[in-house]
TORFIDO-806040 format. One record per atom (N, C-alpha, C): atom name; residue in three letters; residue number from 1; x, y, z. Coordinates in nm, 4 decimals. Each point is the difference from the previous one (the first is absolute). Layout:
! residues N
<site name="CA" resn="ALA" resi="NUM" c1="X" c2="Y" c3="Z"/>
...
***
This chain:
! residues 76
<site name="N" resn="MET" resi="1" c1="-0.5365" c2="2.5185" c3="4.1002"/>
<site name="CA" resn="MET" resi="1" c1="0.0981" c2="-0.0110" c3="-0.1061"/>
<site name="C" resn="MET" resi="1" c1="-0.0563" c2="0.0526" c3="-0.1319"/>
<site name="N" resn="VAL" resi="2" c1="-0.1187" c2="-0.0453" c3="-0.0336"/>
<site name="CA" resn="VAL" resi="2" c1="-0.0589" c2="0.0399" c3="-0.1279"/>
<site name="C" resn="VAL" resi="2" c1="-0.0253" c2="0.1504" c3="-0.0038"/>
<site name="N" resn="SER" resi="3" c1="-0.0461" c2="0.0547" c3="0.1108"/>
<site name="CA" resn="SER" resi="3" c1="-0.0316" c2="0.1433" c3="0.0011"/>
<site name="C" resn="SER" resi="3" c1="0.1244" c2="0.0863" c3="-0.0187"/>
<site name="N" resn="SER" resi="4" c1="0.1165" c2="-0.0519" c3="0.0370"/>
<site name="CA" resn="SER" resi="4" c1="0.1219" c2="0.0799" c3="-0.0153"/>
<site name="C" resn="SER" resi="4" c1="0.0300" c2="0.0299" c3="-0.1466"/>
<site name="N" resn="TYR" resi="5" c1="-0.0135" c2="-0.0977" c3="-0.0871"/>
<site name="CA" resn="TYR" resi="5" c1="0.0259" c2="0.0285" c3="-0.1408"/>
<site name="C" resn="TYR" resi="5" c1="-0.1253" c2="0.0446" c3="-0.0740"/>
<site name="N" resn="THR" resi="6" c1="-0.1181" c2="-0.0249" c3="0.0543"/>
<site name="CA" resn="THR" resi="6" c1="-0.1219" c2="0.0479" c3="-0.0642"/>
<site name="C" resn="THR" resi="6" c1="-0.0037" c2="0.1520" c3="0.0002"/>
<site name="N" resn="ILE" resi="7" c1="0.0369" c2="0.0603" c3="0.1111"/>
<site name="CA" resn="ILE" resi="7" c1="0.0024" c2="0.1459" c3="0.0080"/>
<site name="C" resn="ILE" resi="7" c1="0.1008" c2="0.0571" c3="-0.0989"/>
<site name="N" resn="LEU" resi="8" c1="0.1152" c2="-0.0628" c3="-0.0114"/>
<site name="CA" resn="LEU" resi="8" c1="0.1015" c2="0.0455" c3="-0.0950"/>
<site name="C" resn="LEU" resi="8" c1="-0.0512" c2="-0.0100" c3="-0.1435"/>
<site name="N" resn="ILE" resi="9" c1="-0.0638" c2="-0.1108" c3="-0.0327"/>
<site name="CA" resn="ILE" resi="9" c1="-0.0526" c2="-0.0185" c3="-0.1358"/>
<site name="C" resn="ILE" resi="9" c1="-0.1093" c2="0.1021" c3="-0.0310"/>
<site name="N" resn="ILE" resi="10" c1="-0.0879" c2="0.0252" c3="0.0973"/>
<site name="CA" resn="ILE" resi="10" c1="-0.1051" c2="0.1008" c3="-0.0208"/>
<site name="C" resn="ILE" resi="10" c1="0.0622" c2="0.1366" c3="-0.0261"/>
<site name="N" resn="LEU" resi="11" c1="0.1020" c2="0.0349" c3="0.0756"/>
<site name="CA" resn="LEU" resi="11" c1="0.0668" c2="0.1292" c3="-0.0206"/>
<site name="C" resn="LEU" resi="11" c1="0.0636" c2="0.0088" c3="-0.1388"/>
<site name="N" resn="ILE" resi="12" c1="0.0644" c2="-0.1079" c3="-0.0431"/>
<site name="CA" resn="ILE" resi="12" c1="0.0632" c2="-0.0004" c3="-0.1327"/>
<site name="C" resn="ILE" resi="12" c1="-0.1048" c2="0.0134" c3="-0.1099"/>
<site name="N" resn="PHE" resi="13" c1="-0.1075" c2="-0.0785" c3="0.0094"/>
<site name="CA" resn="PHE" resi="13" c1="-0.1034" c2="0.0069" c3="-0.1029"/>
<site name="C" resn="PHE" resi="13" c1="-0.0715" c2="0.1349" c3="0.0012"/>
<site name="N" resn="GLN" resi="14" c1="-0.0225" c2="0.0553" c3="0.1183"/>
<site name="CA" resn="GLN" resi="14" c1="-0.0650" c2="0.1312" c3="0.0080"/>
<site name="C" resn="GLN" resi="14" c1="0.0914" c2="0.1082" c3="-0.0566"/>
<site name="N" resn="TRP" resi="15" c1="0.1290" c2="-0.0101" c3="0.0253"/>
<site name="CA" resn="TRP" resi="15" c1="0.0966" c2="0.0960" c3="-0.0529"/>
<site name="C" resn="TRP" resi="15" c1="-0.0077" c2="0.0036" c3="-0.1532"/>
<site name="N" resn="ASN" resi="16" c1="-0.0206" c2="-0.1153" c3="-0.0616"/>
<site name="CA" resn="ASN" resi="16" c1="-0.0115" c2="-0.0098" c3="-0.1458"/>
<site name="C" resn="ASN" resi="16" c1="-0.1438" c2="0.0153" c3="-0.0488"/>
<site name="N" resn="GLN" resi="17" c1="-0.0900" c2="0.0360" c3="0.0900"/>
<site name="CA" resn="GLN" resi="17" c1="-0.1417" c2="0.0219" c3="-0.0311"/>
<site name="C" resn="GLN" resi="17" c1="-0.0624" c2="-0.1212" c3="-0.0700"/>
<site name="N" resn="MET" resi="18" c1="0.0231" c2="-0.1175" c3="0.0575"/>
<site name="CA" resn="MET" resi="18" c1="-0.0503" c2="-0.1233" c3="-0.0590"/>
<site name="C" resn="MET" resi="18" c1="-0.1094" c2="-0.0641" c3="0.0847"/>
<site name="N" resn="ILE" resi="19" c1="-0.0523" c2="0.0716" c3="0.0996"/>
<site name="CA" resn="ILE" resi="19" c1="-0.1034" c2="-0.0548" c3="0.0867"/>
<site name="C" resn="ILE" resi="19" c1="-0.1324" c2="0.0677" c3="-0.0307"/>
<site name="N" resn="ASP" resi="20" c1="-0.1017" c2="-0.0808" c3="-0.0262"/>
<site name="CA" resn="ASP" resi="20" c1="-0.1367" c2="0.0503" c3="-0.0141"/>
<site name="C" resn="ASP" resi="20" c1="-0.0673" c2="-0.0187" c3="0.1354"/>
<site name="N" resn="TRP" resi="21" c1="0.0012" c2="0.1033" c3="0.0806"/>
<site name="CA" resn="TRP" resi="21" c1="-0.0470" c2="-0.0090" c3="0.1376"/>
<site name="C" resn="TRP" resi="21" c1="-0.1477" c2="-0.0336" c3="0.0088"/>
<site name="N" resn="LYS" resi="22" c1="-0.0796" c2="0.0469" c3="-0.0935"/>
<site name="CA" resn="LYS" resi="22" c1="-0.1436" c2="-0.0269" c3="0.0031"/>
<site name="C" resn="LYS" resi="22" c1="-0.0267" c2="-0.1499" c3="-0.0121"/>
<site name="N" resn="VAL" resi="23" c1="0.0639" c2="-0.0637" c3="-0.0958"/>
<site name="CA" resn="VAL" resi="23" c1="-0.0167" c2="-0.1443" c3="-0.0200"/>
<site name="C" resn="VAL" resi="23" c1="0.0631" c2="-0.0779" c3="0.1155"/>
<site name="N" resn="GLY" resi="24" c1="0.1202" c2="0.0403" c3="0.0408"/>
<site name="CA" resn="GLY" resi="24" c1="0.0698" c2="-0.0696" c3="0.1072"/>
<site name="C" resn="GLY" resi="24" c1="-0.0749" c2="0.0032" c3="0.1319"/>
<site name="N" resn="LEU" resi="25" c1="-0.0539" c2="0.1164" c3="0.0351"/>
<site name="CA" resn="LEU" resi="25" c1="-0.0753" c2="0.0102" c3="0.1246"/>
<site name="C" resn="LEU" resi="25" c1="-0.1313" c2="-0.0766" c3="-0.0068"/>
<site name="N" resn="THR" resi="26" c1="-0.0631" c2="-0.0010" c3="-0.1172"/>
<site name="CA" resn="THR" resi="26" c1="-0.1228" c2="-0.0777" c3="-0.0172"/>
<site name="C" resn="THR" resi="26" c1="0.0275" c2="-0.1486" c3="0.0216"/>
<site name="N" resn="ILE" resi="27" c1="0.1077" c2="-0.0489" c3="-0.0588"/>
<site name="CA" resn="ILE" resi="27" c1="0.0370" c2="-0.1404" c3="0.0172"/>
<site name="C" resn="ILE" resi="27" c1="0.0349" c2="-0.0286" c3="0.1461"/>
<site name="N" resn="ALA" resi="28" c1="0.0744" c2="0.0894" c3="0.0633"/>
<site name="CA" resn="ALA" resi="28" c1="0.0391" c2="-0.0201" c3="0.1400"/>
<site name="C" resn="ALA" resi="28" c1="-0.1217" c2="-0.0044" c3="0.0917"/>
<site name="N" resn="ILE" resi="29" c1="-0.0957" c2="0.0885" c3="-0.0229"/>
<site name="CA" resn="ILE" resi="29" c1="-0.1220" c2="0.0008" c3="0.0815"/>
<site name="C" resn="ILE" resi="29" c1="-0.0795" c2="-0.1281" c3="-0.0216"/>
<site name="N" resn="GLY" resi="30" c1="-0.0104" c2="-0.0436" c3="-0.1257"/>
<site name="CA" resn="GLY" resi="30" c1="-0.0717" c2="-0.1239" c3="-0.0298"/>
<site name="C" resn="GLY" resi="30" c1="0.0646" c2="-0.1216" c3="0.0630"/>
<site name="N" resn="GLN" resi="31" c1="0.1321" c2="-0.0081" c3="-0.0082"/>
<site name="CA" resn="GLN" resi="31" c1="0.0697" c2="-0.1142" c3="0.0598"/>
<site name="C" resn="GLN" resi="31" c1="-0.0109" c2="0.0023" c3="0.1521"/>
<site name="N" resn="SER" resi="32" c1="0.0118" c2="0.1170" c3="0.0590"/>
<site name="CA" resn="SER" resi="32" c1="-0.0109" c2="0.0094" c3="0.1463"/>
<site name="C" resn="SER" resi="32" c1="-0.1394" c2="-0.0378" c3="0.0474"/>
<site name="N" resn="THR" resi="33" c1="-0.1003" c2="0.0503" c3="-0.0692"/>
<site name="CA" resn="THR" resi="33" c1="-0.1382" c2="-0.0311" c3="0.0365"/>
<site name="C" resn="THR" resi="33" c1="-0.0280" c2="-0.1493" c3="-0.0173"/>
<site name="N" resn="GLY" resi="34" c1="0.0418" c2="-0.0561" c3="-0.1124"/>
<site name="CA" resn="GLY" resi="34" c1="-0.0201" c2="-0.1426" c3="-0.0247"/>
<site name="C" resn="GLY" resi="34" c1="0.0719" c2="-0.0867" c3="0.1009"/>
<site name="N" resn="GLY" resi="35" c1="0.1221" c2="0.0368" c3="0.0347"/>
<site name="CA" resn="GLY" resi="35" c1="0.0753" c2="-0.0759" c3="0.0995"/>
<site name="C" resn="GLY" resi="35" c1="-0.0652" c2="0.0057" c3="0.1370"/>
<site name="N" resn="TYR" resi="36" c1="-0.0467" c2="0.1175" c3="0.0374"/>
<site name="CA" resn="TYR" resi="36" c1="-0.0662" c2="0.0137" c3="0.1298"/>
<site name="C" resn="TYR" resi="36" c1="-0.1283" c2="-0.0816" c3="0.0050"/>
<site name="N" resn="LEU" resi="37" c1="-0.0833" c2="0.0122" c3="-0.1046"/>
<site name="CA" resn="LEU" resi="37" c1="-0.1270" c2="-0.0731" c3="-0.0027"/>
<site name="C" resn="LEU" resi="37" c1="0.0234" c2="-0.1509" c3="-0.0015"/>
<site name="N" resn="MET" resi="38" c1="0.0983" c2="-0.0448" c3="-0.0761"/>
<site name="CA" resn="MET" resi="38" c1="0.0271" c2="-0.1440" c3="-0.0061"/>
<site name="C" resn="MET" resi="38" c1="0.0492" c2="-0.0511" c3="0.1347"/>
<site name="N" resn="ALA" resi="39" c1="0.0857" c2="0.0753" c3="0.0662"/>
<site name="CA" resn="ALA" resi="39" c1="0.0476" c2="-0.0414" c3="0.1324"/>
<site name="C" resn="ALA" resi="39" c1="-0.1141" c2="-0.0002" c3="0.1012"/>
<site name="N" resn="HIS" resi="40" c1="-0.0897" c2="0.0953" c3="-0.0126"/>
<site name="CA" resn="HIS" resi="40" c1="-0.1111" c2="0.0116" c3="0.0940"/>
<site name="C" resn="HIS" resi="40" c1="-0.1001" c2="-0.1146" c3="-0.0168"/>
<site name="N" resn="PHE" resi="41" c1="-0.0350" c2="-0.0314" c3="-0.1247"/>
<site name="CA" resn="PHE" resi="41" c1="-0.1031" c2="-0.1003" c3="-0.0254"/>
<site name="C" resn="PHE" resi="41" c1="0.0537" c2="-0.1426" c3="-0.0099"/>
<site name="N" resn="SER" resi="42" c1="0.1297" c2="-0.0166" c3="-0.0196"/>
<site name="CA" resn="SER" resi="42" c1="0.0539" c2="-0.1347" c3="-0.0203"/>
<site name="C" resn="SER" resi="42" c1="-0.0137" c2="-0.0875" c3="0.1242"/>
<site name="N" resn="SER" resi="43" c1="0.0029" c2="0.0608" c3="0.1156"/>
<site name="CA" resn="SER" resi="43" c1="-0.0117" c2="-0.0803" c3="0.1214"/>
<site name="C" resn="SER" resi="43" c1="-0.1429" c2="-0.0483" c3="0.0232"/>
<site name="N" resn="ARG" resi="44" c1="-0.0956" c2="0.0580" c3="-0.0681"/>
<site name="CA" resn="ARG" resi="44" c1="-0.1404" c2="-0.0354" c3="0.0193"/>
<site name="C" resn="ARG" resi="44" c1="-0.0528" c2="-0.1007" c3="-0.1013"/>
<site name="N" resn="MET" resi="45" c1="0.0702" c2="-0.0195" c3="-0.1094"/>
<site name="CA" resn="MET" resi="45" c1="-0.0508" c2="-0.0837" c3="-0.1083"/>
<site name="C" resn="MET" resi="45" c1="0.0594" c2="-0.1405" c3="0.0066"/>
<site name="N" resn="LYS" resi="46" c1="-0.0864" c2="-0.0999" c3="-0.0155"/>
<site name="CA" resn="LYS" resi="46" c1="0.0466" c2="-0.1380" c3="-0.0086"/>
<site name="C" resn="LYS" resi="46" c1="0.0403" c2="-0.0291" c3="-0.1444"/>
<site name="N" resn="ASN" resi="47" c1="0.0930" c2="-0.0903" c3="-0.0175"/>
<site name="CA" resn="ASN" resi="47" c1="0.0460" c2="-0.0442" c3="-0.1317"/>
<site name="C" resn="ASN" resi="47" c1="0.0522" c2="0.1154" c3="-0.0860"/>
<site name="N" resn="LEU" resi="48" c1="0.0554" c2="0.1009" c3="0.0630"/>
<site name="CA" resn="LEU" resi="48" c1="0.0509" c2="0.1143" c3="-0.0748"/>
<site name="C" resn="LEU" resi="48" c1="0.1187" c2="-0.0394" c3="-0.0872"/>
<site name="N" resn="GLU" resi="49" c1="0.0835" c2="-0.0924" c3="0.0481"/>
<site name="CA" resn="GLU" resi="49" c1="0.1171" c2="-0.0415" c3="-0.0772"/>
<site name="C" resn="GLU" resi="49" c1="-0.0411" c2="-0.0568" c3="-0.1359"/>
<site name="N" resn="LYS" resi="50" c1="-0.1061" c2="-0.0795" c3="0.0000"/>
<site name="CA" resn="LYS" resi="50" c1="-0.0472" c2="-0.0600" c3="-0.1241"/>
<site name="C" resn="LYS" resi="50" c1="-0.0522" c2="0.1074" c3="-0.0957"/>
<site name="N" resn="PHE" resi="51" c1="-0.0749" c2="0.0962" c3="0.0532"/>
<site name="CA" resn="PHE" resi="51" c1="-0.0526" c2="0.1097" c3="-0.0816"/>
<site name="C" resn="PHE" resi="51" c1="0.1134" c2="0.0815" c3="-0.0614"/>
<site name="N" resn="VAL" resi="52" c1="0.0989" c2="0.0351" c3="0.0824"/>
<site name="CA" resn="VAL" resi="52" c1="0.1115" c2="0.0803" c3="-0.0487"/>
<site name="C" resn="VAL" resi="52" c1="0.0807" c2="-0.0774" c3="-0.1036"/>
<site name="N" resn="TYR" resi="53" c1="0.0164" c2="-0.1301" c3="0.0202"/>
<site name="CA" resn="TYR" resi="53" c1="0.0712" c2="-0.0829" c3="-0.0968"/>
<site name="C" resn="TYR" resi="53" c1="-0.0716" c2="0.0022" c3="-0.1356"/>
<site name="N" resn="TYR" resi="54" c1="-0.1298" c2="-0.0228" c3="-0.0007"/>
<site name="CA" resn="TYR" resi="54" c1="-0.0750" c2="0.0008" c3="-0.1260"/>
<site name="C" resn="TYR" resi="54" c1="-0.0033" c2="0.1388" c3="-0.0629"/>
<site name="N" resn="LEU" resi="55" c1="-0.0078" c2="0.1029" c3="0.0813"/>
<site name="CA" resn="LEU" resi="55" c1="0.0048" c2="0.1373" c3="-0.0523"/>
<site name="C" resn="LEU" resi="55" c1="0.1339" c2="0.0258" c3="-0.0674"/>
<site name="N" resn="PHE" resi="56" c1="0.1078" c2="-0.0410" c3="0.0639"/>
<site name="CA" resn="PHE" resi="56" c1="0.1337" c2="0.0172" c3="-0.0561"/>
<site name="C" resn="PHE" resi="56" c1="0.0150" c2="-0.0745" c3="-0.1327"/>
<site name="N" resn="ILE" resi="57" c1="-0.0438" c2="-0.1258" c3="-0.0030"/>
<site name="CA" resn="ILE" resi="57" c1="0.0074" c2="-0.0787" c3="-0.1235"/>
<site name="C" resn="ILE" resi="57" c1="-0.0817" c2="0.0661" c3="-0.1108"/>
<site name="N" resn="GLY" resi="58" c1="-0.1168" c2="0.0513" c3="0.0338"/>
<site name="CA" resn="GLY" resi="58" c1="-0.0835" c2="0.0673" c3="-0.0988"/>
<site name="C" resn="GLY" resi="58" c1="0.0639" c2="0.1259" c3="-0.0555"/>
<site name="N" resn="VAL" resi="59" c1="0.0564" c2="0.0813" c3="0.0873"/>
<site name="CA" resn="VAL" resi="59" c1="0.0630" c2="0.1251" c3="-0.0444"/>
<site name="C" resn="VAL" resi="59" c1="0.1225" c2="-0.0291" c3="-0.0860"/>
<site name="N" resn="VAL" resi="60" c1="0.0811" c2="-0.0961" c3="0.0407"/>
<site name="CA" resn="VAL" resi="60" c1="0.1182" c2="-0.0359" c3="-0.0787"/>
<site name="C" resn="VAL" resi="60" c1="-0.0414" c2="-0.0568" c3="-0.1357"/>
<site name="N" resn="SER" resi="61" c1="-0.1037" c2="-0.0820" c3="-0.0027"/>
<site name="CA" resn="SER" resi="61" c1="-0.0469" c2="-0.0580" c3="-0.1266"/>
<site name="C" resn="SER" resi="61" c1="-0.0523" c2="0.1081" c3="-0.0940"/>
<site name="N" resn="LEU" resi="62" c1="-0.0794" c2="0.0915" c3="0.0524"/>
<site name="CA" resn="LEU" resi="62" c1="-0.0523" c2="0.1088" c3="-0.0839"/>
<site name="C" resn="LEU" resi="62" c1="0.1115" c2="0.0899" c3="-0.0514"/>
<site name="N" resn="THR" resi="63" c1="0.0978" c2="0.0279" c3="0.0840"/>
<site name="CA" resn="THR" resi="63" c1="0.1134" c2="0.0819" c3="-0.0426"/>
<site name="C" resn="THR" resi="63" c1="0.0797" c2="-0.0697" c3="-0.1093"/>
<site name="N" resn="LEU" resi="64" c1="0.0216" c2="-0.1290" c3="0.0154"/>
<site name="CA" resn="LEU" resi="64" c1="0.0713" c2="-0.0764" c3="-0.1014"/>
<site name="C" resn="LEU" resi="64" c1="-0.0766" c2="-0.0010" c3="-0.1321"/>
<site name="N" resn="CYS" resi="65" c1="-0.1312" c2="-0.0215" c3="0.0058"/>
<site name="CA" resn="CYS" resi="65" c1="-0.0820" c2="0.0021" c3="-0.1216"/>
<site name="C" resn="CYS" resi="65" c1="0.0072" c2="0.1356" c3="-0.0680"/>
<site name="N" resn="LYS" resi="66" c1="-0.0086" c2="0.1055" c3="0.0780"/>
<site name="CA" resn="LYS" resi="66" c1="0.0071" c2="0.1349" c3="-0.0570"/>
<site name="C" resn="LYS" resi="66" c1="0.1344" c2="0.0223" c3="-0.0681"/>
<site name="N" resn="MET" resi="67" c1="0.1082" c2="-0.0427" c3="0.0662"/>
<site name="CA" resn="MET" resi="67" c1="0.1323" c2="0.0186" c3="-0.0585"/>
<site name="C" resn="MET" resi="67" c1="0.0146" c2="-0.0774" c3="-0.1306"/>
<site name="N" resn="VAL" resi="68" c1="-0.0498" c2="-0.1232" c3="-0.0024"/>
<site name="CA" resn="VAL" resi="68" c1="0.0109" c2="-0.0818" c3="-0.1216"/>
<site name="C" resn="VAL" resi="68" c1="-0.0837" c2="0.0610" c3="-0.1117"/>
<site name="N" resn="ILE" resi="69" c1="-0.1220" c2="0.0410" c3="0.0301"/>
<site name="CA" resn="ILE" resi="69" c1="-0.0879" c2="0.0579" c3="-0.1022"/>
<site name="C" resn="ILE" resi="69" c1="0.0576" c2="0.1294" c3="-0.0546"/>
<site name="N" resn="TYR" resi="70" c1="0.0451" c2="0.0891" c3="0.0878"/>
<site name="CA" resn="TYR" resi="70" c1="0.0555" c2="0.1267" c3="-0.0461"/>
<site name="C" resn="TYR" resi="70" c1="0.1279" c2="-0.0198" c3="-0.0792"/>
<site name="N" resn="GLU" resi="71" c1="0.0820" c2="-0.0958" c3="0.0390"/>
<site name="CA" resn="GLU" resi="71" c1="0.1226" c2="-0.0255" c3="-0.0738"/>
<site name="C" resn="GLU" resi="71" c1="-0.0304" c2="-0.0664" c3="-0.1338"/>
<site name="N" resn="TYR" resi="72" c1="-0.0959" c2="-0.0920" c3="-0.0022"/>
<site name="CA" resn="TYR" resi="72" c1="-0.0323" c2="-0.0714" c3="-0.1227"/>
<site name="C" resn="TYR" resi="72" c1="-0.0601" c2="0.0936" c3="-0.1044"/>
<site name="N" resn="PHE" resi="73" c1="-0.0920" c2="0.0847" c3="0.0422"/>
<site name="CA" resn="PHE" resi="73" c1="-0.0662" c2="0.0901" c3="-0.0930"/>
<site name="C" resn="PHE" resi="73" c1="0.0684" c2="0.1349" c3="-0.0114"/>
<site name="N" resn="LYS" resi="74" c1="0.1071" c2="0.0206" c3="0.0766"/>
<site name="CA" resn="LYS" resi="74" c1="0.0760" c2="0.1254" c3="-0.0006"/>
<site name="C" resn="LYS" resi="74" c1="-0.0891" c2="0.1218" c3="0.0227"/>
<site name="N" resn="LEU" resi="75" c1="-0.0880" c2="-0.0152" c3="0.0974"/>
<site name="CA" resn="LEU" resi="75" c1="-0.0861" c2="0.1120" c3="0.0360"/>
<site name="C" resn="LEU" resi="75" c1="0.0805" c2="0.0971" c3="0.0842"/>
<site name="N" resn="PHE" resi="76" c1="-0.0206" c2="0.1239" c3="-0.0243"/>
<site name="CA" resn="PHE" resi="76" c1="0.0688" c2="0.1074" c3="0.0737"/>
<site name="C" resn="PHE" resi="76" c1="0.1466" c2="-0.0092" c3="-0.0228"/>
***
């Protein structure tokens, strides 16, 4: 289902020259590699759920701090 409209959206954005293929492909390769490695190693690691939970909380907390600091000081 998702791929049916994803292809249409890609065609529309490409028609308007709004796609940076270099950045997009880099991100796609990184996500694919990360997903494969995580699926491969997740079955071998004990307590992975706890690690991923703390990693998620840490990333969300750092992102929130960055957003508050940048908004407060109007950086960039």
